[in-house]
C-alpha positions as CSV (number, residue, x, y, z in Angstrom):
1,M,41.6,3.7,70.7
2,E,43.9,5.7,73.0
3,N,45.1,9.3,72.5
4,I,42.2,10.4,70.3
5,K,42.5,14.2,69.9
6,G,39.4,15.0,68.0
7,I,37.1,14.2,65.1
8,K,37.1,14.6,61.4
9,I,34.2,15.1,59.1
10,V,34.4,12.2,56.6
11,S,31.3,12.8,54.4
12,T,27.8,14.3,54.2
13,G,24.7,13.4,52.2
14,S,21.1,14.6,51.9
15,Y,17.8,13.5,50.4
16,L,14.7,15.5,49.7
17,P,11.4,13.9,48.6
18,P,10.7,14.6,44.9
19,K,7.2,16.0,45.5
20,I,7.1,19.8,45.5
21,L,4.3,21.8,47.1
22,T,4.3,25.4,45.9
23,N,2.8,28.5,47.5
24,E,0.3,28.6,44.6
25,E,-0.8,25.1,45.3
26,L,-1.1,25.9,49.0
27,S,-3.3,28.9,48.2
28,R,-5.9,26.4,46.9
29,M,-5.8,24.5,50.1
30,V,-6.0,27.3,52.7
31,D,-6.7,31.1,52.8
32,T,-3.3,32.4,51.7
33,S,-1.3,33.5,48.7
34,D,2.1,33.3,47.2
35,E,2.8,36.9,48.0
36,W,1.6,36.6,51.6
37,I,3.9,33.6,52.2
38,L,6.9,34.9,50.4
39,T,6.7,38.3,52.1
40,R,6.4,36.9,55.6
41,T,8.7,33.8,55.3
42,G,10.8,33.9,52.2
43,I,9.5,30.4,51.4
44,K,8.5,29.6,47.8
45,E,8.0,25.9,48.0
46,R,8.7,22.9,50.2
47,R,9.2,19.1,49.7
48,I,6.5,16.7,50.9
49,A,6.9,13.0,51.5
50,E,4.4,10.6,50.1
51,K,1.8,9.1,52.4
52,D,3.7,5.8,53.1
53,V,7.2,7.4,53.4
54,T,8.5,7.9,56.9
55,A,11.4,9.8,58.6
56,S,13.5,6.6,58.6
57,D,13.0,6.2,54.9
58,L,14.3,9.7,54.2
59,G,17.0,9.3,56.8
60,A,18.2,5.9,55.4
61,A,18.3,7.4,51.9
62,A,20.5,10.3,53.0
63,A,22.7,7.9,55.1
64,K,23.3,5.7,52.0
65,I,24.7,8.7,50.1
66,A,26.9,9.7,53.0
67,I,28.2,6.2,53.4
68,G,28.8,5.9,49.7
69,R,30.9,9.0,49.8
70,S,32.9,8.1,52.9
71,G,35.0,5.2,51.6
72,L,33.8,3.2,54.7
73,K,31.8,0.0,54.7
74,P,28.5,-0.2,56.6
75,E,30.2,-2.5,59.1
76,D,32.7,0.2,59.9
77,I,30.0,2.3,61.5
78,D,29.9,1.9,65.3
79,I,26.9,4.1,66.2
80,I,23.9,5.7,64.5
81,I,22.4,8.8,66.1
82,C,19.2,10.2,64.6
83,A,17.8,13.7,65.3
84,T,14.1,14.0,64.6
85,I,10.8,15.2,66.0
86,S,8.7,13.4,63.5
87,A,9.6,9.9,64.5
88,D,8.2,6.8,62.8
89,K,6.7,5.8,66.2
90,I,6.9,6.9,69.8
91,F,9.2,3.9,70.2
92,P,11.4,2.2,69.0
93,S,13.7,5.0,68.0
94,T,13.8,6.1,64.4
95,A,17.5,5.3,64.5
96,C,16.7,1.6,65.0
97,F,14.5,1.7,61.8
98,I,17.3,3.4,59.9
99,Q,19.7,0.8,61.1
100,N,17.4,-2.0,59.9
101,K,16.9,-0.3,56.5
102,L,20.7,0.0,56.1
103,N,21.1,-3.7,57.0
104,M,23.5,-2.8,59.9
105,P,22.5,-5.2,62.7
106,D,24.1,-4.9,66.1
107,V,25.1,-1.2,65.5
108,T,24.2,0.9,68.5
109,A,21.3,3.2,67.5
110,F,19.3,5.9,69.4
111,D,17.5,9.2,68.8
112,V,18.1,12.8,70.0
113,S,15.1,15.0,70.5
114,A,15.9,18.7,70.4
115,A,13.6,19.9,67.7
116,C,15.3,22.2,65.1
117,S,18.6,22.1,67.2
118,G,18.6,18.4,67.0
119,F,21.5,17.9,64.5
120,I,23.8,20.3,66.4
121,Y,23.0,18.4,69.7
122,A,23.6,15.1,68.0
123,L,26.9,16.3,66.5
124,Q,28.1,17.3,70.0
125,V,27.0,14.0,71.5
126,S,28.8,12.1,68.7
127,A,32.0,14.0,69.2
128,G,31.9,13.2,72.9
129,L,31.4,9.5,72.2
130,I,34.4,9.5,69.9
131,K,36.6,11.5,72.2
132,S,35.8,9.2,75.1
133,C,36.8,6.2,72.9
134,M,33.4,4.7,72.7
135,A,33.4,4.7,68.9
136,R,35.6,5.4,65.9
137,N,32.9,6.1,63.2
138,I,29.5,7.6,63.9
139,L,26.6,8.2,61.4
140,I,24.5,11.2,62.4
141,V,21.2,11.7,60.7
142,G,18.8,14.6,60.8
143,T,15.4,13.6,59.2
144,E,11.9,15.0,59.3
145,V,8.5,14.3,57.8
146,L,6.8,17.4,59.4
147,S,4.1,17.4,56.8
148,K,2.5,14.5,58.7
149,F,2.3,16.6,61.8
150,T,1.1,19.8,60.1
151,D,-2.5,21.1,60.3
152,W,-3.2,21.9,56.7
153,Q,-6.2,24.1,57.9
154,D,-3.9,26.4,59.9
155,R,-2.3,28.9,57.5
156,S,0.0,30.3,60.2
157,T,1.9,27.0,60.4
158,C,1.2,24.9,57.3
159,V,3.1,27.3,55.0
160,L,6.3,26.9,57.1
161,F,7.2,23.2,57.2
162,G,8.6,20.6,54.8
163,D,10.3,17.2,54.7
164,G,13.8,16.1,54.1
165,A,16.9,14.4,55.6
166,G,20.6,14.9,55.8
167,A,23.5,12.8,57.1
168,M,27.1,13.1,58.2
169,I,29.8,10.6,59.1
170,I,32.4,11.6,61.6
171,S,35.4,9.6,62.6
172,S,38.2,9.7,65.2
173,S,41.3,11.7,64.4
174,D,44.7,11.7,66.0
175,H,45.5,15.0,64.5
176,N,43.2,18.1,64.0
177,D,39.7,18.4,65.5
178,A,37.0,19.4,63.0
179,L,34.7,20.4,65.8
180,L,36.3,23.6,67.0
181,S,33.7,24.5,69.5
182,C,30.0,24.2,70.4
183,H,27.5,26.0,72.6
184,L,24.2,24.4,73.5
185,G,21.3,25.8,75.5
186,A,17.6,25.2,76.4
187,D,14.8,26.7,78.4
188,G,11.7,24.6,79.1
189,N,9.8,27.7,80.3
190,Y,8.9,28.3,76.6
191,S,7.7,24.8,75.9
192,E,4.1,25.8,75.2
193,L,5.0,28.3,72.5
194,L,6.1,25.6,70.0
195,H,4.9,22.1,70.5
196,I,2.5,19.3,69.7
197,P,0.0,19.3,72.6
198,A,-1.3,15.7,72.4
199,G,-0.1,12.2,71.8
200,G,2.3,11.9,74.8
201,G,1.8,10.8,78.4
202,K,0.5,14.3,79.5
203,M,-2.3,14.2,77.0
204,P,-2.9,10.8,75.5
205,A,-4.8,10.4,72.2
206,S,-8.5,10.5,72.5
207,P,-11.5,11.4,70.3
208,D,-11.4,14.9,71.8
209,T,-7.7,15.5,71.1
210,V,-8.2,14.4,67.5
211,K,-11.3,16.5,67.0
212,K,-9.4,19.6,68.3
213,H,-6.4,19.0,66.1
214,L,-4.1,18.7,69.1
215,H,-1.8,16.2,67.4
216,Y,-0.5,18.9,65.0
217,M,2.2,21.5,65.6
218,K,1.2,24.6,67.4
219,M,3.3,27.8,67.4
220,S,3.1,31.3,68.8
221,G,5.0,32.9,65.9
222,K,5.8,36.4,67.2
223,E,7.1,35.1,70.6
224,V,9.2,32.4,68.9
225,F,10.7,34.9,66.5
226,K,11.9,37.2,69.3
227,V,13.6,34.5,71.3
228,A,15.0,32.7,68.3
229,V,16.9,35.8,67.0
230,V,18.4,36.5,70.4
231,K,19.4,33.0,71.2
232,M,20.8,32.1,67.8
233,A,23.0,35.2,67.8
234,E,24.1,34.5,71.4
235,A,24.9,30.9,70.6
236,F,27.0,31.9,67.6
237,E,28.9,34.5,69.6
238,K,29.6,32.1,72.5
239,A,30.7,29.3,70.2
240,V,33.1,31.6,68.4
241,S,34.4,33.0,71.7
242,K,35.5,29.4,72.7
243,T,37.9,29.3,69.7
244,K,41.0,31.3,68.8
245,L,39.1,32.6,65.7
246,S,37.4,35.9,65.0
247,V,34.0,36.3,63.3
248,S,35.8,37.3,60.0
249,D,37.4,33.8,60.0
250,I,34.0,32.2,59.5
251,S,33.7,31.2,55.8
252,L,30.0,30.5,55.9
253,L,27.2,30.8,58.4
254,I,24.5,28.2,58.1
255,P,21.6,29.2,60.2
256,H,18.4,27.2,60.8
257,Q,16.2,27.7,57.9
258,A,12.9,28.6,59.7
259,N,12.1,31.9,58.2
260,M,13.9,34.4,56.0
261,R,13.1,37.2,58.4
262,I,14.8,35.3,61.3
263,I,17.9,34.7,59.1
264,D,18.1,38.4,58.1
265,A,17.6,39.5,61.8
266,V,20.3,37.1,63.1
267,A,22.8,38.3,60.4
268,R,22.0,41.9,61.2
269,K,22.4,41.4,64.9
270,L,25.7,39.7,64.4
271,D,26.8,42.3,61.7
272,F,27.5,39.2,59.6
273,P,27.5,39.6,55.8
274,L,24.4,38.1,54.2
275,E,26.5,37.0,51.2
276,K,28.4,34.7,53.6
277,T,25.1,33.3,55.0
278,Y,23.7,30.2,53.4
279,V,20.0,30.2,52.5
280,N,17.8,27.5,51.1
281,V,14.6,28.2,53.0
282,H,13.0,29.3,49.7
283,K,13.3,25.8,48.4
284,Y,12.5,23.6,51.4
285,G,10.9,25.7,54.2
286,N,11.6,24.6,57.8
287,I,12.7,20.9,57.9
288,S,13.6,21.1,61.6
289,A,16.5,18.8,62.6
290,A,17.4,18.3,59.0
291,T,17.9,21.9,58.0
292,T,21.5,22.6,59.0
293,I,22.9,19.3,57.7
294,V,21.0,19.5,54.4
295,A,22.2,23.1,53.9
296,L,25.8,22.0,54.8
297,D,25.7,19.2,52.3
298,E,24.3,21.5,49.6
299,A,27.0,24.1,50.4
300,I,29.7,21.5,50.0
301,S,28.2,20.2,46.7
302,E,27.9,23.7,45.3
303,G,31.5,24.6,46.2
304,R,30.4,27.3,48.7
305,V,32.8,25.8,51.2
306,K,35.9,23.8,50.6
307,K,38.3,21.7,52.6
308,G,39.9,23.8,55.4
309,D,37.0,26.3,55.5
310,V,35.4,27.2,58.9
311,V,31.6,26.9,59.0
312,A,29.2,27.9,61.7
313,L,26.0,25.9,62.2
314,V,23.3,27.7,64.3
315,A,19.8,26.6,65.2
316,F,16.9,27.2,67.4
317,G,13.8,25.0,68.0
318,G,11.0,23.9,70.3
319,G,11.9,23.3,73.9
320,F,13.1,25.9,73.5
321,T,16.5,24.6,72.5
322,W,19.4,26.3,70.7
323,G,22.9,25.6,69.6
324,A,25.9,26.6,67.5
325,S,28.8,24.5,66.2
326,I,32.0,25.8,64.7
327,I,33.4,23.2,62.4
328,R,36.3,22.9,60.0
329,I,35.5,21.1,56.8
């Protein structure tokens, strides 16, 4: 495993639960309307996992598709890395549950927790492991069941989130490097603006935390919006600056699908054409760590990007965390 120069993207896959929750249906659950949601978020519907379906179930389904497209056998995979904030349990890792469901015993498996930036963080970690000769083939999974951590009485958050999973397999390459550059960042000073207050060691579960709905996602929307736009644009610019490319060389920008207003604002700030910006937020809402990989898989399937094209993945999430990866398909 000497003289590894880089990585190659072997395959992708995605899986969305079949159940659709429309804005009209939401308006019968909470004080909102299709017009209110669409105007403020660009979201028309989102996918919702069934009660007994977990993040590892969705992740394993997406992983099976990626493996099936890869030409690799399950035993060829050296490491599984899962990005999620809606884990099956506090521990073991969701990656271990995915490993078990894929029947891949003894494969190294662990989670990355970076909220909506999770897949981009996991991609960079995976590339580092391959380039340091720790692995040849890595399965990266971004998977979320955010509906299970959503307060369906809070109209400011329940309209935003959905469930889904995406997967990518990357392998070592002695030739070109598919990961052209990456920029990651974080600032824990903002942690209280987007979080789940209870359930961890700081605020263990109690009758009081349950009564106060503290085990659900809480967000200060206006404050998150302001920082998200600045940091996503900054991450993109810094990632591009680390390459020999110009912004015009980017075939497609895939931003985190949190809110259409954020996507529009980032594109405007970067002076990047909206027609070269991939959008599926209207179909799925915010699926956190799964958004960029699900969108990439869809873009490939739709022919929006082809072999040799350069794609920018950009995300921002709770922590705060942010990141951008420039990849060549």
